DOTORVO-106585 format. One line per field, with one value per residue (C-alpha): x, y, z; residue number from 1. Coordinates in Angstrom, 2 decimals, padded with zeros to 5 digits. Example, Ala and Ser with C-alpha at 12.3 -4.5 7.8 and 13.67 -1.06 7.14 Angstrom:
2
east = c(012.30|013.67) $
north = c(-004.50|-001.06) $
up = c(007.80|007.14) $
pos = c(1|2) $
***
This chain:
316
east = c(013.92|016.42|017.29|013.60|013.05|016.13|014.86|011.43|013.05|015.11|012.05|010.02|012.79|013.03|009.28|009.50|012.30|010.51|007.30|009.03|010.65|007.31|005.72|008.53|007.86|004.18|003.20|001.82|004.81|006.98|010.41|011.58|012.44|016.08|018.03|019.83|022.99|024.29|021.09|020.93|024.44|023.56|020.46|022.41|024.99|022.24|020.57|023.64|023.77|020.00|018.97|016.01|014.76|014.28|012.43|012.68|011.30|012.02|010.83|011.60|008.74|010.02|013.44|012.38|015.17|014.36|016.04|014.81|015.91|013.70|011.00|008.97|009.21|006.20|006.10|003.41|001.38|000.26|-001.87|-000.78|-003.52|-005.87|-004.86|-006.39|-009.44|-009.74|-009.59|-012.34|-014.51|-014.18|-014.92|-018.28|-018.81|-018.03|-020.66|-023.28|-023.50|-022.57|-022.74|-019.71|-021.76|-024.39|-024.53|-023.75|-024.69|-022.01|-022.61|-020.74|-020.04|-017.62|-015.38|-011.71|-009.73|-007.26|-007.01|-009.11|-011.39|-014.28|-014.04|-015.20|-018.54|-021.73|-023.88|-026.32|-024.34|-024.21|-021.22|-020.76|-018.97|-016.36|-015.32|-014.96|-012.64|-010.68|-010.23|-009.07|-006.35|-005.46|-005.32|-005.14|-008.15|-008.52|-012.20|-012.91|-010.74|-012.50|-015.82|-014.57|-013.39|-016.90|-018.54|-016.12|-017.56|-015.05|-011.62|-012.74|-014.10|-010.97|-008.72|-010.77|-010.36|-006.60|-006.55|-008.55|-006.10|-003.00|-001.73|-000.58|001.05|-001.11|-003.96|-006.21|-005.84|-007.72|-011.40|-011.13|-012.24|-009.48|-006.60|-006.01|-002.48|-001.50|-002.94|-000.78|002.33|001.69|-001.14|-003.90|-002.42|000.53|002.19|005.47|007.29|006.89|003.14|002.48|004.34|002.41|-000.92|-000.06|001.31|-001.88|-003.96|-001.66|-002.03|-005.82|-005.68|-007.42|-011.16|-011.66|-009.89|-012.40|-012.21|-008.41|-008.23|-010.33|-008.33|-005.12|-006.43|-007.20|-003.76|-002.12|-003.58|-001.65|-001.47|001.40|004.10|007.07|009.03|009.45|007.33|009.47|012.39|010.48|009.94|006.52|005.56|006.05|002.93|003.21|000.63|001.41|000.35|002.22|002.23|003.72|003.53|006.05|008.59|007.79|007.82|006.63|005.72|004.75|005.16|004.63|006.39|005.28|008.85|009.88|012.10|009.57|007.46|009.00|007.46|009.04|007.99|010.09|008.99|010.80|010.07|011.70|013.11|015.21|014.13|010.46|010.31|007.87|010.28|011.35|014.75|013.35|015.69|012.81|011.71|015.30|015.66|012.48|013.75|017.24|016.06|013.48|016.17|018.57|015.97|015.04|018.68|019.33|016.44|016.54|020.28|019.81|017.41|018.80|016.22|017.43|015.03|015.22|017.88|015.56|011.94|011.34|009.18|006.87|006.39|003.24) $
north = c(-056.98|-054.18|-054.26|-054.13|-051.12|-049.45|-050.02|-048.65|-045.57|-044.97|-045.48|-043.05|-040.47|-040.91|-040.39|-037.28|-035.82|-036.69|-035.17|-031.94|-031.80|-032.30|-029.59|-027.21|-027.87|-027.03|-023.76|-022.18|-022.98|-020.00|-020.25|-017.99|-014.59|-013.59|-011.09|-012.55|-010.43|-011.81|-010.94|-007.56|-006.79|-007.73|-005.47|-002.54|-002.90|-003.02|000.23|002.26|004.37|004.77|008.40|008.50|006.87|003.09|000.85|-002.95|-005.77|-009.44|-012.49|-016.12|-017.92|-021.47|-020.37|-017.15|-015.19|-011.53|-008.36|-004.83|-001.44|001.49|-001.16|000.80|004.17|005.63|005.57|006.25|003.19|004.34|001.43|-000.92|000.75|-001.52|-004.39|-002.70|-001.76|-005.43|-006.52|-004.21|-005.04|-008.76|-008.06|-006.64|-009.61|-011.97|-010.22|-010.53|-006.78|-007.30|-010.26|-011.23|-012.55|-009.83|-007.27|-003.65|-000.65|001.64|005.39|008.09|009.80|006.94|007.74|008.40|009.87|007.47|004.39|002.17|-000.58|000.28|003.93|003.00|001.73|003.64|005.00|002.34|-000.70|-003.67|-005.71|-008.49|-007.28|-010.05|-008.61|-005.13|-006.66|-008.42|-005.15|-003.35|-005.91|-007.56|-004.47|-001.91|-000.12|003.14|003.64|000.11|000.78|003.98|002.17|-000.67|001.88|003.32|-000.11|-001.03|001.83|004.51|005.42|005.82|002.25|000.86|002.73|001.51|-002.06|-001.49|-000.13|-003.08|-005.49|-003.85|-001.80|001.59|003.02|001.89|004.29|005.42|009.17|009.95|010.87|010.30|013.02|014.36|013.08|015.99|016.73|013.07|012.98|015.96|014.16|010.54|010.54|007.91|005.93|005.42|002.34|000.82|-002.00|-004.26|-003.65|-004.14|-007.46|-008.46|-007.75|-010.17|-012.71|-012.68|-013.23|-016.15|-017.63|-017.14|-015.20|-012.01|-011.61|-015.39|-018.37|-018.63|-014.90|-014.98|-017.85|-015.96|-012.77|-014.72|-016.18|-012.66|-011.39|-014.19|-012.88|-009.72|-007.98|-005.68|-008.35|-006.54|-005.70|-007.94|-010.72|-010.82|-012.08|-015.09|-018.16|-017.86|-021.33|-020.32|-018.81|-015.39|-013.07|-009.39|-005.79|-003.00|000.78|003.74|007.52|009.97|009.85|006.38|002.77|-000.08|-003.74|-006.32|-009.98|-013.31|-016.08|-019.72|-020.87|-024.56|-024.28|-022.32|-019.20|-015.76|-012.30|-008.96|-005.36|-002.67|000.95|004.08|007.76|011.05|009.40|011.64|009.62|010.37|008.85|006.11|004.11|000.50|001.67|003.97|003.48|002.42|-000.26|-001.44|-001.66|-003.74|-006.18|-006.32|-007.00|-009.55|-011.43|-011.22|-012.76|-015.56|-016.57|-016.24|-018.41|-020.78|-021.19|-024.47|-023.00|-023.03|-020.64|-017.44|-014.70|-013.73|-011.09|-008.48|-008.54|-004.82|-005.24|-007.57|-005.37|-003.33) $
up = c(022.38|022.80|019.09|018.23|020.47|019.00|015.45|016.40|017.94|014.81|012.61|014.70|014.51|010.75|010.36|012.55|010.45|007.22|008.53|009.44|006.00|004.30|006.43|005.53|001.86|002.13|000.38|003.53|005.74|006.65|008.18|010.99|009.52|009.35|007.29|004.29|004.35|001.06|-000.79|000.93|-000.28|-003.86|-003.78|-002.35|-005.11|-007.73|-006.64|-005.59|-008.78|-009.23|-009.62|-007.27|-004.09|-003.93|-001.49|-001.61|000.46|-000.30|001.64|000.80|002.50|003.22|004.50|006.21|004.55|003.95|002.72|003.23|001.95|002.97|003.29|005.86|004.10|002.31|-001.48|-004.13|-005.00|-008.44|-009.72|-006.95|-004.87|-006.79|-004.50|-001.39|-003.49|-004.48|-000.84|000.40|-002.61|-001.83|001.81|000.70|-001.60|001.29|003.43|000.68|000.07|-003.58|-005.97|-008.04|-010.95|-011.08|-013.86|-013.04|-015.19|-016.57|-016.46|-018.35|-015.03|-014.24|-017.21|-016.48|-019.41|-020.97|-023.17|-020.92|-022.20|-019.89|-020.84|-024.37|-023.03|-023.75|-020.98|-019.77|-020.96|-018.60|-017.50|-014.94|-011.80|-012.06|-015.46|-013.96|-011.34|-014.09|-015.98|-012.83|-012.11|-015.41|-017.65|-014.79|-016.28|-014.33|-015.12|-013.83|-010.79|-009.77|-010.22|-008.00|-005.44|-005.36|-005.12|-002.34|-000.30|-001.23|000.02|003.62|003.76|002.13|004.57|007.52|006.27|006.12|009.67|010.99|009.35|010.78|007.83|009.11|005.99|003.07|002.26|-000.59|-001.11|-004.33|-003.95|-000.20|002.27|004.48|002.37|000.01|001.28|001.06|-002.48|-003.46|-002.19|-003.18|-005.70|-005.78|-002.91|-000.63|000.83|001.97|000.17|003.23|003.53|-000.17|-000.09|003.04|001.35|-001.44|001.02|003.10|-000.03|-000.94|002.55|002.57|005.84|004.72|003.99|003.75|002.23|-000.65|-001.38|-001.20|-003.67|-006.21|-005.71|-006.21|-009.48|-010.70|-009.65|-011.68|-014.95|-015.81|-019.18|-018.13|-018.02|-019.54|-016.39|-013.32|-014.80|-017.94|-015.84|-014.48|-016.69|-018.35|-017.15|-013.49|-011.90|-010.29|-008.74|-009.19|-009.57|-011.29|-010.87|-012.72|-012.61|-014.01|-011.17|-009.82|-011.04|-008.86|-008.78|-006.19|-007.14|-005.40|-007.32|-006.98|-007.58|-007.75|-004.66|-002.64|-002.96|-002.57|-002.57|-003.33|-003.71|-005.34|-005.48|-006.64|-006.17|-007.17|-010.29|-012.50|-015.53|-016.23|-019.72|-020.69|-022.81|-022.28|-021.03|-018.33|-015.38|-013.13|-015.57|-015.96|-012.18|-011.88|-014.49|-012.99|-009.43|-010.56|-012.51|-009.56|-007.24|-009.63|-010.06|-006.33|-005.19|-008.18|-008.83|-010.69|-013.23|-016.74|-018.10|-019.70|-020.89|-024.55|-025.11|-026.59|-025.47|-025.98|-029.08|-027.16|-024.10|-023.70) $
pos = c(1|2|3|4|5|6|7|8|9|10|11|12|13|14|15|16|17|18|19|20|21|22|23|24|25|26|27|28|29|30|31|32|33|34|35|36|37|38|39|40|41|42|43|44|45|46|47|48|49|50|51|52|53|54|55|56|57|58|59|60|61|62|63|64|65|66|67|68|69|70|71|72|73|74|75|76|77|78|79|80|81|82|83|84|85|86|87|88|89|90|91|92|93|94|95|96|97|98|99|100|101|102|103|104|105|106|107|108|109|110|111|112|113|114|115|116|117|118|119|120|121|122|123|124|125|126|127|128|129|130|131|132|133|134|135|136|137|138|139|140|141|142|143|144|145|146|147|148|149|150|151|152|153|154|155|156|157|158|159|160|161|162|163|164|165|166|167|168|169|170|171|172|173|174|175|176|177|178|179|180|181|182|183|184|185|186|187|188|189|190|191|192|193|194|195|196|197|198|199|200|201|202|203|204|205|206|207|208|209|210|211|212|213|214|215|216|217|218|219|220|221|222|223|224|225|226|227|228|229|230|231|232|233|234|235|236|237|238|239|240|241|242|243|244|245|246|247|248|249|250|251|252|253|254|255|256|257|258|259|260|261|262|263|264|265|266|267|268|269|270|271|272|273|274|275|276|277|278|279|280|281|282|283|284|285|286|287|288|289|290|291|292|293|294|295|296|297|298|299|300|301|302|303|304|305|306|307|308|309|310|311|312|313|314|315|316) $
***
């Protein structure tokens, strides 16, 4: 009898341990956060000679390891502001104030100068709202983005959504009453590396707007045309949700990688860059690629994948 009870106790303990291991492997499970001093040291070494200001936040979800450099400092979002626009737009969709599959009518007054797809439309042409959203995120179409900002209720509504969800640093500045001075300093939007990573993480976890809305937003964020920087250092068969941003003195990217050994998210933003060129070897672009590669190799040390030596002719 005693042996039987002992075996049952051992079996129960084994099932408990196995259960905890399986839970820890689940995509939504997050370990207790703690600073990864080794990773932090590698990141500091990587950015030490960069001519400009750099902010980085990295979080490995299953282990809880994180690394932060100026992660709570304000930086320009550039096109990464399209993530908060996406969130508020989906909040309106969730409430039934807009319909994702309905057609909307393009007007010339929406035009934003540049090489955008939507900007080539003629006044009065119709397009399904879901395609406007795709253009905003996938190709970072600025005309589509300003239209989405308007349909989301404008900058004030987006900023109120951010306040209600606990984001104190991320704000829309462009075409938003009362934010002229912030617009002069940061441009279209402002954020911190930690908050931008958290936005993507909450979409991944389905904890913002709604689970159904988050899943659709995540699908959209996994289809990116501008894949020449951070995404180029992740195997093309590994899914990653992301958004990129760039203005003359700033380069930025936020990426959540669905890696084999566990998801990780990172956001890297620069400002006051000395290098303002738009070439493949711009120091901001190089830094994005270098850090992305560093993180992939750090979290996936057994991966034998190596990116092609020269991808410059394939980058957009």
